[in-house]
DRENPATOR-356387 format. One record per residue: chain; x negated, y negated, z negated of N, C-alpha, C in turn. Coordinates in steps of 0.2 Angstrom, whole numbers. Layout:
! DRENPATOR-356387
ROVEX  drenba    nxx    nyy    nzz   caxx   cayy   cazz    cxx    cyy    czz
ROVEX       A      X      Y      Z      X      Y      Z      X      Y      Z
...
***
This chain:
! DRENPATOR-356387
ROVEX  drenba    nxx    nyy    nzz   caxx   cayy   cazz    cxx    cyy    czz
ROVEX       A   -370    119   -288   -366    114   -293   -373    110   -299
ROVEX       A   -370    108   -294   -372    106   -301   -374    112   -303
ROVEX       A   -376    111   -301   -374    115   -299   -380    119   -299
ROVEX       A   -383    111   -305   -385    113   -306   -390    112   -308
ROVEX       A   -387    110   -306   -388    109   -311   -396    108   -309
ROVEX       A   -393    108   -309   -397    111   -307   -404    111   -307
ROVEX       A   -403    110   -300   -411    107   -298   -417    107   -303
ROVEX       A   -415    106   -310   -417    106   -316   -420    109   -316
ROVEX       A   -423    111   -314   -431    111   -309   -436    119   -312
ROVEX       A   -439    117   -313   -444    121   -311   -449    123   -316
ROVEX       A   -446    128   -319   -451    131   -323   -451    137   -326
ROVEX       A   -457    142   -327   -454    148   -329   -455    150   -339
ROVEX       A   -447    152   -339   -445    151   -344   -449    159   -350
ROVEX       A   -449    157   -356   -453    163   -358   -459    168   -352
ROVEX       A   -463    164   -348   -467    166   -344   -467    171   -340
ROVEX       A   -458    172   -339   -454    176   -334   -455    172   -328
ROVEX       A   -456    176   -321   -456    172   -314   -455    177   -310
ROVEX       A   -449    180   -306   -445    184   -306   -449    181   -297
ROVEX       A   -451    185   -291   -452    184   -285   -453    177   -286
ROVEX       A   -457    173   -289   -457    163   -290   -449    158   -290
ROVEX       A   -444    163   -292   -437    161   -292   -438    155   -301
ROVEX       A   -442    154   -302   -441    150   -308   -444    142   -304
ROVEX       A   -452    145   -299   -454    140   -298   -448    137   -291
ROVEX       A   -445    140   -289   -439    137   -285   -437    133   -289
ROVEX       A   -432    138   -292   -428    132   -294   -429    126   -296
ROVEX       A   -438    126   -300   -440    119   -302   -443    115   -296
ROVEX       A   -443    118   -289   -440    112   -286   -437    111   -284
ROVEX       A   -431    114   -286   -425    110   -281   -420    105   -287
ROVEX       A   -424    109   -293   -418    106   -298   -423     96   -300
ROVEX       A   -430     99   -296   -432     91   -295   -428     85   -291
ROVEX       A   -427     89   -283   -424     87   -280   -417     85   -282
ROVEX       A   -415     87   -284   -408     89   -285   -408     81   -292
ROVEX       A   -411     82   -293   -412     76   -300   -411     71   -297
ROVEX       A   -417     70   -292   -418     62   -290   -412     60   -287
ROVEX       A   -405     61   -284   -399     57   -285   -394     55   -292
ROVEX       A   -400     58   -299   -396     54   -303   -395     49   -304
ROVEX       A   -402     45   -303   -400     38   -305   -395     35   -301
ROVEX       A   -393     38   -294   -390     32   -291   -379     36   -294
ROVEX       A   -383     42   -297   -377     42   -297   -373     39   -305
ROVEX       A   -375     38   -313   -378     36   -316   -373     30   -317
ROVEX       A   -371     26   -312   -366     24   -314   -358     25   -312
ROVEX       A   -359     27   -306   -354     30   -300   -350     33   -309
ROVEX       A   -355     37   -311   -351     43   -317   -353     41   -324
ROVEX       A   -353     36   -326   -352     32   -332   -357     36   -336
ROVEX       A   -362     37   -334   -366     43   -337   -370     36   -342
ROVEX       A   -368     37   -349   -372     36   -355   -379     35   -355
ROVEX       A   -383     27   -358   -389     31   -358   -392     36   -362
ROVEX       A   -387     38   -368   -391     44   -371   -388     50   -367
ROVEX       A   -383     53   -364   -383     57   -360   -390     60   -353
ROVEX       A   -390     52   -352   -394     51   -344   -399     53   -350
ROVEX       A   -403     50   -355   -410     54   -357   -411     62   -358
ROVEX       A   -405     62   -361   -402     71   -363   -404     75   -356
ROVEX       A   -398     72   -351   -398     76   -344   -406     80   -342
ROVEX       A   -409     75   -347   -418     76   -341   -421     83   -347
ROVEX       A   -418     83   -350   -417     91   -354   -414     96   -354
ROVEX       A   -410     96   -346   -404    100   -345   -407    108   -347
ROVEX       A   -414    110   -346   -417    115   -346   -421    116   -352
ROVEX       A   -418    110   -355   -420    116   -363   -417    118   -367
ROVEX       A   -419    123   -372   -417    128   -376   -412    125   -381
ROVEX       A   -414    121   -382   -409    115   -387   -405    110   -384
ROVEX       A   -403    111   -379   -400    105   -375   -393    108   -374
ROVEX       A   -386    105   -377   -380    109   -376   -378    103   -370
ROVEX       A   -376    107   -364   -373    105   -360   -364    105   -362
ROVEX       A   -364     99   -364   -356     97   -365   -351     93   -363
ROVEX       A   -354     86   -362   -351     81   -363   -349     81   -355
ROVEX       A   -343     77   -351   -339     78   -348   -343     75   -344
ROVEX       A   -344     66   -346   -347     65   -339   -355     65   -337
ROVEX       A   -356     72   -339   -361     75   -336   -359     78   -331
ROVEX       A   -352     83   -333   -353     85   -326   -347     80   -319
ROVEX       A   -346     73   -322   -344     69   -318   -353     67   -312
ROVEX       A   -358     66   -319   -364     66   -313   -366     71   -309
ROVEX       A   -363     76   -311   -365     83   -306   -362     83   -300
ROVEX       A   -358     82   -300   -351     80   -295   -353     74   -291
ROVEX       A   -355     69   -293   -362     64   -289   -365     66   -288
ROVEX       A   -370     72   -287   -378     71   -288   -376     78   -281
ROVEX       A   -371     82   -283   -370     87   -281   -366     84   -274
ROVEX       A   -360     78   -273   -361     77   -268   -365     72   -263
ROVEX       A   -370     70   -265   -375     68   -262   -380     72   -256
ROVEX       A   -381     79   -259   -382     84   -253   -377     90   -252
ROVEX       A   -370     85   -251   -365     90   -248   -364     97   -251
ROVEX       A   -363    100   -255   -364    103   -259   -360    106   -267
ROVEX       A   -354    100   -263   -345    105   -265   -339    102   -258
ROVEX       A   -333    106   -260   -332    106   -256   -328    100   -260
ROVEX       A   -319     99   -254   -316     92   -259   -313     93   -267
ROVEX       A   -310    101   -266   -310    103   -272   -315    101   -277
ROVEX       A   -321     99   -281   -327    100   -282   -327    106   -282
ROVEX       A   -328    111   -279   -330    118   -282   -336    119   -277
ROVEX       A   -337    125   -277   -346    125   -273   -344    128   -265
ROVEX       A   -349    123   -261   -348    125   -256   -354    129   -253
ROVEX       A   -352    139   -253   -358    140   -251   -363    141   -247
ROVEX       A   -360    140   -241   -366    139   -235   -370    134   -235
ROVEX       A   -366    127   -238   -370    122   -241   -375    125   -245
ROVEX       A   -373    125   -251   -375    126   -257   -381    134   -256
ROVEX       A   -384    136   -251   -384    143   -249   -392    139   -244
ROVEX       A   -392    137   -241   -393    132   -236   -399    124   -237
ROVEX       A   -394    124   -243   -399    118   -246   -405    120   -250
ROVEX       A   -403    127   -254   -410    132   -258   -414    135   -249
ROVEX       A   -413    136   -247   -416    139   -241   -422    133   -240
ROVEX       A   -418    125   -240   -424    121   -239   -430    119   -242
ROVEX       A   -429    123   -247   -437    122   -249   -441    129   -248
ROVEX       A   -447    128   -250   -453    134   -248   -450    138   -254
ROVEX       A   -451    147   -252   -447    150   -255   -438    151   -257
ROVEX       A   -435    147   -255   -430    145   -259   -425    154   -254
ROVEX       A   -428    156   -250   -424    163   -250   -427    167   -258
ROVEX       A   -431    167   -260   -429    170   -268   -424    167   -275
ROVEX       A   -421    163   -268   -418    161   -275   -412    160   -272
ROVEX       A   -408    159   -266   -404    156   -265   -396    161   -266
ROVEX       A   -397    166   -264   -392    174   -267   -388    171   -275
ROVEX       A   -396    172   -278   -392    171   -284   -390    166   -288
ROVEX       A   -390    160   -284   -391    155   -290   -383    154   -285
ROVEX       A   -381    156   -280   -375    156   -277   -369    158   -279
ROVEX       A   -373    168   -283   -370    172   -287   -370    167   -294
ROVEX       A   -373    165   -296   -373    164   -302   -369    158   -303
ROVEX       A   -367    151   -300   -361    146   -299   -355    150   -296
ROVEX       A   -353    154   -292   -348    155   -290   -347    162   -296
ROVEX       A   -348    164   -298   -345    168   -304   -343    163   -312
ROVEX       A   -346    159   -312   -346    153   -316   -339    149   -315
ROVEX       A   -340    147   -309   -332    144   -308   -325    150   -306
ROVEX       A   -326    155   -306   -322    160   -306   -320    159   -313
ROVEX       A   -325    157   -320   -322    157   -328   -319    151   -328
ROVEX       A   -320    146   -327   -318    141   -327   -312    137   -322
ROVEX       A   -313    141   -317   -304    137   -313   -299    137   -314
ROVEX       A   -295    138   -322   -291    132   -322   -290    128   -326
ROVEX       A   -296    126   -326   -298    118   -331   -294    113   -322
ROVEX       A   -290    110   -322   -289    108   -318   -293     99   -319
ROVEX       A   -296     97   -323   -301     91   -325   -306     93   -319
ROVEX       A   -309     89   -313   -316     90   -311   -324     89   -314
ROVEX       A   -323     85   -317   -328     83   -323   -328     90   -329
ROVEX       A   -324     92   -333   -324     94   -338   -323    101   -333
ROVEX       A   -322    105   -328   -324    111   -329   -331    110   -322
ROVEX       A   -336    106   -320   -341    107   -320   -346    107   -326
ROVEX       A   -345    105   -332   -349    103   -336   -349    109   -339
ROVEX       A   -342    118   -337   -343    119   -343   -346    126   -335
ROVEX       A   -345    125   -332   -349    128   -324   -356    126   -326
ROVEX       A   -358    120   -327   -364    121   -327   -371    122   -333
ROVEX       A   -365    124   -338   -368    127   -345   -366    135   -344
ROVEX       A   -365    136   -341   -363    145   -338   -369    146   -336
ROVEX       A   -368    139   -328   -375    142   -326   -380    144   -329
ROVEX       A   -383    136   -333   -389    138   -338   -391    142   -342
ROVEX       A   -385    149   -342   -387    152   -346   -387    160   -343
ROVEX       A   -383    158   -338   -386    164   -335   -387    168   -328
ROVEX       A   -394    158   -327   -399    158   -322   -405    159   -329
ROVEX       A   -404    160   -335   -410    161   -343   -409    169   -342
ROVEX       A   -403    169   -340   -401    180   -343   -406    179   -335
ROVEX       A   -403    179   -334   -408    182   -325   -417    178   -323
ROVEX       A   -420    177   -330   -427    174   -330   -429    170   -325
ROVEX       A   -425    165   -319   -424    161   -314   -423    154   -317
ROVEX       A   -422    150   -322   -423    144   -327   -432    142   -325
ROVEX       A   -431    135   -323   -438    133   -325   -440    134   -331
ROVEX       A   -447    131   -332   -447    127   -339   -447    121   -337
ROVEX       A   -447    116   -344   -448    108   -342   -453    108   -340
ROVEX       A   -459    110   -338   -467    108   -342   -466    105   -332
ROVEX       A   -465    112   -330   -466    113   -323   -464    110   -317
ROVEX       A   -455    107   -322   -450    102   -318   -458     96   -320
ROVEX       A   -459     94   -326   -459     88   -325   -466     88   -320
ROVEX       A   -467     93   -320   -476     94   -314   -473     93   -305
ROVEX       A   -466     94   -306   -464     93   -299   -462     84   -297
ROVEX       A   -459     83   -303   -457     74   -301   -464     71   -300
ROVEX       A   -468     71   -303   -474     68   -305   -476     68   -294
ROVEX       A   -472     76   -292   -475     74   -284   -469     71   -278
ROVEX       A   -463     67   -283   -460     66   -279   -462     59   -281
***
């Protein structure tokens, strides 16, 4: 999902790191985020929201803009992470996360969090609106589970890309 979302990368929240999951999340986020520029125009992402997107994991960033959901769909499609109905492709998401070093420590939890968030918002028919709600839910769940990355960690990973 954008889940996103996630990719969004790379930091240890509050100094917590469970089995290196925040570190892995930062790698996933940085890699996923590379598709953002490609999707900027396609998803009609305004310059303001584009700038804000880089702050996805910051505590004060609110995941609310519909256009952000459209961008997440586009980015997810670049990596075949969604099915035709703009819902997570479980196997592809699992494989995507496993492709990162130590991805096995994060994959199951991330897929579970996204899936549970998708179930909560399954009744929203507009794909972009639904996906942005799922992304916001995922961010909260990842933070509560201690797998959300710290922004500084994400920035460090982005420098490697």
